TITI-57800 format. One record per residue (C-alpha): y, z, x; residue number from 1. Coordinates in Angstrom, 2 decimals, decimal comma. Layout:
<sites>
<site north="Y" up="Z" east="X" k="NUM"/>
...
</sites>
This chain:
<sites>
<site north="-82,88" up="153,92" east="89,47" k="1"/>
<site north="-84,26" up="157,49" east="88,40" k="2"/>
<site north="-81,04" up="158,38" east="87,00" k="3"/>
<site north="-80,92" up="155,04" east="85,32" k="4"/>
<site north="-84,24" up="156,18" east="83,60" k="5"/>
<site north="-82,62" up="159,92" east="82,84" k="6"/>
<site north="-79,94" up="157,96" east="80,91" k="7"/>
<site north="-82,80" up="156,16" east="78,77" k="8"/>
<site north="-84,11" up="159,50" east="78,20" k="9"/>
<site north="-87,03" up="160,03" east="80,69" k="10"/>
<site north="-87,44" up="163,35" east="81,84" k="11"/>
<site north="-91,01" up="163,63" east="83,01" k="12"/>
<site north="-92,24" up="163,02" east="86,13" k="13"/>
<site north="-95,38" up="161,01" east="85,45" k="14"/>
<site north="-93,14" up="159,01" east="83,03" k="15"/>
<site north="-90,64" up="158,22" east="85,91" k="16"/>
<site north="-93,74" up="157,49" east="87,87" k="17"/>
<site north="-95,42" up="155,02" east="85,35" k="18"/>
<site north="-92,02" up="153,00" east="84,78" k="19"/>
<site north="-90,76" up="152,95" east="88,36" k="20"/>
<site north="-94,17" up="152,70" east="90,16" k="21"/>
<site north="-93,21" up="154,67" east="93,39" k="22"/>
<site north="-95,26" up="157,14" east="95,26" k="23"/>
<site north="-95,38" up="160,71" east="94,08" k="24"/>
<site north="-93,95" up="161,86" east="97,07" k="25"/>
<site north="-90,97" up="159,80" east="97,30" k="26"/>
<site north="-90,14" up="160,56" east="93,53" k="27"/>
<site north="-90,42" up="163,94" east="94,38" k="28"/>
<site north="-88,27" up="163,84" east="96,99" k="29"/>
<site north="-85,60" up="162,16" east="95,21" k="30"/>
<site north="-85,90" up="164,43" east="91,97" k="31"/>
<site north="-85,59" up="167,63" east="94,48" k="32"/>
<site north="-82,45" up="166,04" east="95,95" k="33"/>
<site north="-80,85" up="165,36" east="92,44" k="34"/>
<site north="-81,49" up="168,90" east="91,48" k="35"/>
<site north="-80,28" up="170,29" east="94,63" k="36"/>
<site north="-76,97" up="168,13" east="94,19" k="37"/>
<site north="-76,63" up="169,65" east="90,66" k="38"/>
<site north="-77,33" up="165,94" east="88,98" k="39"/>
<site north="-80,48" up="167,19" east="87,28" k="40"/>
<site north="-81,84" up="170,79" east="86,32" k="41"/>
<site north="-85,61" up="171,74" east="85,81" k="42"/>
<site north="-86,60" up="172,91" east="82,47" k="43"/>
<site north="-90,06" up="173,84" east="80,96" k="44"/>
<site north="-91,06" up="171,73" east="77,97" k="45"/>
<site north="-94,50" up="173,50" east="77,49" k="46"/>
<site north="-94,30" up="176,89" east="79,44" k="47"/>
<site north="-98,16" up="177,46" east="78,83" k="48"/>
<site north="-99,16" up="174,21" east="80,68" k="49"/>
<site north="-96,49" up="174,78" east="83,00" k="50"/>
<site north="-95,10" up="171,26" east="82,37" k="51"/>
<site north="-91,51" up="170,34" east="83,81" k="52"/>
<site north="-88,71" up="168,27" east="82,48" k="53"/>
<site north="-85,92" up="167,03" east="84,63" k="54"/>
<site north="-82,52" up="167,06" east="82,16" k="55"/>
<site north="-79,23" up="165,91" east="83,26" k="56"/>
<site north="-76,66" up="168,71" east="83,94" k="57"/>
<site north="-72,97" up="168,22" east="82,92" k="58"/>
<site north="-72,16" up="166,95" east="86,00" k="59"/>
<site north="-74,96" up="164,53" east="85,95" k="60"/>
<site north="-74,27" up="163,20" east="82,45" k="61"/>
<site north="-70,41" up="162,59" east="83,95" k="62"/>
<site north="-72,21" up="160,02" east="86,47" k="63"/>
<site north="-73,08" up="157,63" east="83,10" k="64"/>
<site north="-69,44" up="156,31" east="83,52" k="65"/>
<site north="-70,13" up="155,56" east="87,01" k="66"/>
<site north="-73,19" up="153,47" east="86,18" k="67"/>
<site north="-71,43" up="151,51" east="83,18" k="68"/>
<site north="-68,64" up="150,30" east="85,43" k="69"/>
<site north="-71,42" up="149,23" east="87,85" k="70"/>
<site north="-73,44" up="147,61" east="85,09" k="71"/>
<site north="-70,06" up="145,80" east="83,96" k="72"/>
<site north="-69,49" up="144,22" east="87,56" k="73"/>
<site north="-73,14" up="143,30" east="87,49" k="74"/>
<site north="-72,94" up="141,74" east="83,82" k="75"/>
<site north="-69,95" up="139,51" east="84,80" k="76"/>
<site north="-70,38" up="138,66" east="88,09" k="77"/>
<site north="-73,94" up="138,38" east="89,01" k="78"/>
<site north="-76,16" up="135,55" east="87,95" k="79"/>
<site north="-79,61" up="136,21" east="86,67" k="80"/>
<site north="-81,60" up="136,53" east="83,82" k="81"/>
<site north="-81,52" up="137,65" east="81,14" k="82"/>
<site north="-77,47" up="137,88" east="81,73" k="83"/>
<site north="-76,65" up="140,95" east="79,94" k="84"/>
<site north="-79,73" up="142,93" east="79,90" k="85"/>
<site north="-78,19" up="145,88" east="77,56" k="86"/>
<site north="-75,68" up="145,35" east="74,53" k="87"/>
<site north="-73,71" up="148,90" east="74,42" k="88"/>
<site north="-72,50" up="150,33" east="71,02" k="89"/>
<site north="-69,58" up="152,67" east="70,90" k="90"/>
<site north="-70,61" up="154,96" east="67,98" k="91"/>
<site north="-66,54" up="156,07" east="67,95" k="92"/>
<site north="-65,03" up="152,68" east="66,89" k="93"/>
<site north="-68,90" up="151,25" east="65,64" k="94"/>
<site north="-68,17" up="148,24" east="67,64" k="95"/>
<site north="-70,25" up="146,57" east="70,33" k="96"/>
<site north="-68,76" up="147,47" east="73,82" k="97"/>
<site north="-68,14" up="145,63" east="77,23" k="98"/>
<site north="-66,37" up="148,65" east="78,92" k="99"/>
<site north="-63,84" up="148,32" east="81,89" k="100"/>
<site north="-62,16" up="150,91" east="84,37" k="101"/>
<site north="-58,52" up="151,42" east="83,17" k="102"/>
<site north="-55,30" up="153,24" east="83,43" k="103"/>
<site north="-55,04" up="156,22" east="80,82" k="104"/>
<site north="-51,16" up="155,91" east="80,34" k="105"/>
<site north="-51,00" up="152,10" east="79,57" k="106"/>
<site north="-54,65" up="151,57" east="78,60" k="107"/>
<site north="-54,98" up="148,37" east="80,72" k="108"/>
<site north="-57,46" up="147,44" east="83,21" k="109"/>
<site north="-56,68" up="148,37" east="86,85" k="110"/>
<site north="-57,18" up="145,58" east="89,56" k="111"/>
<site north="-56,84" up="146,14" east="93,45" k="112"/>
<site north="-53,48" up="144,37" east="93,65" k="113"/>
<site north="-52,03" up="146,85" east="90,91" k="114"/>
<site north="-52,73" up="149,99" east="92,44" k="115"/>
<site north="-51,33" up="151,66" east="95,32" k="116"/>
<site north="-52,08" up="155,31" east="96,85" k="117"/>
<site north="-50,76" up="158,00" east="98,86" k="118"/>
<site north="-52,23" up="161,17" east="100,24" k="119"/>
<site north="-53,38" up="163,99" east="98,12" k="120"/>
<site north="-53,88" up="167,67" east="99,02" k="121"/>
<site north="-57,25" up="166,85" east="99,82" k="122"/>
<site north="-56,48" up="164,25" east="102,43" k="123"/>
<site north="-58,19" up="164,59" east="106,08" k="124"/>
<site north="-59,97" up="162,50" east="108,42" k="125"/>
<site north="-63,43" up="163,12" east="109,61" k="126"/>
<site north="-64,84" up="161,76" east="112,48" k="127"/>
<site north="-67,19" up="158,42" east="112,48" k="128"/>
<site north="-70,52" up="159,25" east="110,89" k="129"/>
<site north="-72,81" up="160,85" east="113,20" k="130"/>
<site north="-76,20" up="161,01" east="111,36" k="131"/>
<site north="-79,22" up="159,20" east="111,81" k="132"/>
<site north="-79,24" up="155,29" east="111,97" k="133"/>
<site north="-79,41" up="154,16" east="107,84" k="134"/>
<site north="-82,21" up="151,60" east="107,13" k="135"/>
<site north="-81,24" up="149,07" east="104,97" k="136"/>
<site north="-82,41" up="149,86" east="101,46" k="137"/>
<site north="-85,47" up="148,43" east="99,43" k="138"/>
<site north="-84,34" up="145,79" east="97,42" k="139"/>
<site north="-83,65" up="147,17" east="94,03" k="140"/>
<site north="-84,59" up="143,93" east="92,19" k="141"/>
<site north="-88,11" up="144,63" east="92,60" k="142"/>
<site north="-87,77" up="147,37" east="89,96" k="143"/>
<site north="-86,39" up="144,89" east="87,50" k="144"/>
<site north="-90,12" up="143,86" east="86,98" k="145"/>
<site north="-90,03" up="146,70" east="84,53" k="146"/>
<site north="-86,66" up="146,95" east="83,35" k="147"/>
<site north="-83,94" up="144,21" east="84,07" k="148"/>
<site north="-80,71" up="146,05" east="85,34" k="149"/>
<site north="-77,36" up="144,94" east="86,10" k="150"/>
<site north="-76,80" up="148,27" east="87,90" k="151"/>
<site north="-79,81" up="147,43" east="90,16" k="152"/>
<site north="-77,93" up="143,97" east="90,78" k="153"/>
<site north="-74,75" up="145,48" east="91,58" k="154"/>
<site north="-76,35" up="147,92" east="93,93" k="155"/>
<site north="-78,19" up="144,89" east="95,36" k="156"/>
<site north="-75,21" up="143,32" east="96,00" k="157"/>
<site north="-73,69" up="146,67" east="97,59" k="158"/>
<site north="-76,45" up="146,79" east="99,73" k="159"/>
<site north="-76,95" up="150,48" east="100,95" k="160"/>
<site north="-74,21" up="153,14" east="102,29" k="161"/>
<site north="-72,90" up="150,88" east="105,20" k="162"/>
<site north="-72,11" up="148,20" east="102,95" k="163"/>
<site north="-70,47" up="150,64" east="100,58" k="164"/>
<site north="-68,37" up="151,82" east="103,64" k="165"/>
<site north="-67,61" up="148,28" east="104,62" k="166"/>
<site north="-66,50" up="147,67" east="101,28" k="167"/>
<site north="-64,49" up="150,29" east="101,01" k="168"/>
<site north="-62,74" up="149,66" east="104,40" k="169"/>
<site north="-61,77" up="146,10" east="102,99" k="170"/>
<site north="-59,69" up="147,77" east="100,29" k="171"/>
<site north="-57,84" up="149,65" east="102,86" k="172"/>
<site north="-57,01" up="146,33" east="104,56" k="173"/>
<site north="-59,55" up="146,93" east="107,80" k="174"/>
<site north="-60,76" up="143,19" east="107,77" k="175"/>
<site north="-61,45" up="142,61" east="111,48" k="176"/>
<site north="-64,71" up="143,17" east="113,28" k="177"/>
<site north="-63,65" up="145,46" east="115,92" k="178"/>
<site north="-61,41" up="147,58" east="113,36" k="179"/>
<site north="-64,30" up="147,98" east="111,24" k="180"/>
<site north="-66,60" up="149,16" east="113,91" k="181"/>
<site north="-64,07" up="151,66" east="115,26" k="182"/>
<site north="-63,64" up="153,13" east="111,91" k="183"/>
<site north="-66,83" up="153,38" east="110,94" k="184"/>
<site north="-68,61" up="154,38" east="114,15" k="185"/>
<site north="-71,31" up="151,47" east="113,01" k="186"/>
<site north="-73,58" up="149,43" east="115,51" k="187"/>
<site north="-72,50" up="145,86" east="116,21" k="188"/>
<site north="-75,84" up="144,27" east="115,00" k="189"/>
<site north="-75,87" up="146,65" east="111,68" k="190"/>
<site north="-72,14" up="145,68" east="110,95" k="191"/>
<site north="-73,01" up="141,72" east="111,52" k="192"/>
<site north="-75,92" up="142,19" east="109,29" k="193"/>
<site north="-73,70" up="143,70" east="106,41" k="194"/>
<site north="-70,85" up="141,15" east="106,78" k="195"/>
<site north="-73,42" up="138,52" east="106,63" k="196"/>
<site north="-74,81" up="139,98" east="103,76" k="197"/>
<site north="-71,50" up="140,31" east="102,20" k="198"/>
<site north="-70,95" up="136,59" east="102,89" k="199"/>
<site north="-74,08" up="135,48" east="101,13" k="200"/>
<site north="-73,15" up="137,30" east="98,18" k="201"/>
<site north="-69,77" up="135,83" east="97,88" k="202"/>
<site north="-67,99" up="139,09" east="98,29" k="203"/>
<site north="-66,17" up="138,24" east="101,45" k="204"/>
<site north="-64,66" up="135,01" east="102,99" k="205"/>
<site north="-64,47" up="134,40" east="106,85" k="206"/>
<site north="-60,46" up="133,55" east="107,64" k="207"/>
<site north="-59,96" up="132,58" east="111,25" k="208"/>
<site north="-56,74" up="134,20" east="112,66" k="209"/>
<site north="-57,12" up="133,18" east="116,41" k="210"/>
<site north="-57,97" up="130,49" east="118,78" k="211"/>
<site north="-59,33" up="130,43" east="122,25" k="212"/>
<site north="-61,43" up="132,81" east="121,57" k="213"/>
<site north="-62,10" up="132,18" east="118,12" k="214"/>
<site north="-61,60" up="135,33" east="115,93" k="215"/>
<site north="-61,99" up="136,03" east="112,29" k="216"/>
<site north="-60,99" up="138,35" east="109,41" k="217"/>
<site north="-63,49" up="138,95" east="106,46" k="218"/>
<site north="-61,35" up="139,13" east="103,48" k="219"/>
<site north="-62,28" up="140,14" east="100,08" k="220"/>
<site north="-62,92" up="137,19" east="97,56" k="221"/>
<site north="-62,15" up="137,41" east="93,73" k="222"/>
<site north="-65,91" up="138,63" east="93,24" k="223"/>
<site north="-65,53" up="141,18" east="96,05" k="224"/>
<site north="-62,16" up="142,40" east="94,75" k="225"/>
<site north="-63,77" up="142,96" east="91,29" k="226"/>
<site north="-65,81" up="145,92" east="92,50" k="227"/>
<site north="-62,85" up="147,82" east="93,39" k="228"/>
<site north="-63,10" up="149,19" east="89,67" k="229"/>
<site north="-66,63" up="150,12" east="90,21" k="230"/>
<site north="-65,74" up="152,14" east="93,25" k="231"/>
<site north="-62,62" up="153,63" east="91,51" k="232"/>
<site north="-64,94" up="155,20" east="88,87" k="233"/>
<site north="-66,89" up="156,61" east="91,76" k="234"/>
<site north="-63,79" up="158,09" east="93,27" k="235"/>
<site north="-62,46" up="159,54" east="89,95" k="236"/>
<site north="-66,03" up="161,46" east="89,57" k="237"/>
<site north="-65,83" up="162,35" east="93,13" k="238"/>
<site north="-62,53" up="163,97" east="92,78" k="239"/>
<site north="-63,70" up="165,67" east="89,77" k="240"/>
<site north="-67,03" up="167,14" east="90,80" k="241"/>
<site north="-66,74" up="167,61" east="94,82" k="242"/>
<site north="-63,01" up="167,56" east="95,85" k="243"/>
<site north="-62,71" up="171,55" east="96,24" k="244"/>
<site north="-59,23" up="171,00" east="98,20" k="245"/>
<site north="-57,97" up="168,38" east="95,45" k="246"/>
<site north="-58,37" up="164,58" east="95,68" k="247"/>
<site north="-58,01" up="163,16" east="98,92" k="248"/>
<site north="-55,61" up="160,33" east="97,61" k="249"/>
<site north="-53,35" up="160,07" east="94,84" k="250"/>
<site north="-53,31" up="156,55" east="92,72" k="251"/>
<site north="-50,40" up="154,99" east="91,35" k="252"/>
<site north="-50,77" up="152,15" east="88,81" k="253"/>
<site north="-47,96" up="149,73" east="89,85" k="254"/>
<site north="-48,06" up="147,98" east="86,37" k="255"/>
<site north="-46,67" up="150,81" east="84,35" k="256"/>
<site north="-45,63" up="153,16" east="87,31" k="257"/>
<site north="-47,60" up="156,22" east="86,67" k="258"/>
<site north="-50,27" up="158,17" east="88,81" k="259"/>
<site north="-53,41" up="158,05" east="87,19" k="260"/>
<site north="-57,24" up="159,06" east="87,24" k="261"/>
<site north="-59,18" up="156,12" east="86,56" k="262"/>
<site north="-61,08" up="156,27" east="82,96" k="263"/>
<site north="-64,11" up="154,03" east="81,99" k="264"/>
<site north="-63,10" up="152,84" east="78,67" k="265"/>
<site north="-64,38" up="150,60" east="75,68" k="266"/>
<site north="-62,67" up="147,43" east="75,41" k="267"/>
<site north="-62,20" up="147,43" east="71,77" k="268"/>
<site north="-60,83" up="151,04" east="70,69" k="269"/>
<site north="-59,45" up="151,58" east="74,79" k="270"/>
<site north="-60,77" up="155,10" east="74,24" k="271"/>
<site north="-62,75" up="156,93" east="77,16" k="272"/>
<site north="-66,22" up="156,69" east="77,06" k="273"/>
<site north="-68,96" up="159,44" east="76,91" k="274"/>
<site north="-72,55" up="159,15" east="77,35" k="275"/>
<site north="-73,22" up="160,78" east="74,06" k="276"/>
<site north="-70,95" up="158,42" east="72,19" k="277"/>
<site north="-72,90" up="155,35" east="73,56" k="278"/>
<site north="-75,95" up="153,45" east="71,90" k="279"/>
<site north="-77,71" up="150,39" east="73,28" k="280"/>
<site north="-79,90" up="147,56" east="72,50" k="281"/>
<site north="-82,15" up="145,59" east="74,76" k="282"/>
<site north="-82,60" up="142,15" east="75,17" k="283"/>
<site north="-86,16" up="142,68" east="76,67" k="284"/>
<site north="-89,20" up="144,73" east="75,92" k="285"/>
<site north="-88,27" up="148,43" east="76,75" k="286"/>
<site north="-90,80" up="150,04" east="79,23" k="287"/>
<site north="-90,04" up="153,22" east="77,60" k="288"/>
<site north="-91,73" up="152,21" east="74,30" k="289"/>
<site north="-95,12" up="152,27" east="76,43" k="290"/>
<site north="-94,66" up="155,69" east="77,93" k="291"/>
<site north="-96,36" up="157,75" east="75,19" k="292"/>
<site north="-94,09" up="161,08" east="73,88" k="293"/>
<site north="-95,90" up="164,24" east="72,99" k="294"/>
<site north="-93,00" up="165,28" east="71,08" k="295"/>
</sites>
């Protein structure tokens, strides 16, 4: 949500706090993490008064495309009011834009059923996550009181880091409870919680594959498969900025037969979108308008 505000032009600590209404200590910790990860950088807006601004780095600006992919999923698949909080404009073609994640060769939207993969130069396995237990994240919809957001709605559907990893395994066709548990090293209670969440959200369907005892698989629904494109935009960003040894997997678009790196494209002109080329209109009162600017 802090990143979302950055893309709306918010830069100062007090403005983040006013819009998001989160404790100062929590906000400070999140901003420091984003700076440490080279997503944001600190700069001085007024050296005499020692006032700092948090500006997006090149790496942070590029993450905009992932946000747009999540927004597109939320706009299409999640029922809420207002249905489309933002209307995007692509300045290059001067049209309202509904971006999609596509193949740069055929300029067509990608779907999970039309993408295969093979090991890349950065391929390798890591042991199951050994870190601290992950608590379920606070409901990001609470923040919609100030700014309705399809990104927040998409994040609520994913749930948290465990939810993300459970969904990831589903795209690798890992569907059974014990298989998911073994792959992730996740506790049975936590896994049950996340699977039930995805069933309630309509992302999974429960399919029986055995009697006596009854056993089930958790398969992606049409809605669940639709978040594939958002995951592919994350993968492309991670490969570009974080994969020091090269991409772990190489994708092939079976529809056109080319290996490809997913792009977030404008649906009208079919060109890749960039943050600097996008404008927007809101269908709600923008809280940024209440934040006083000293510039």
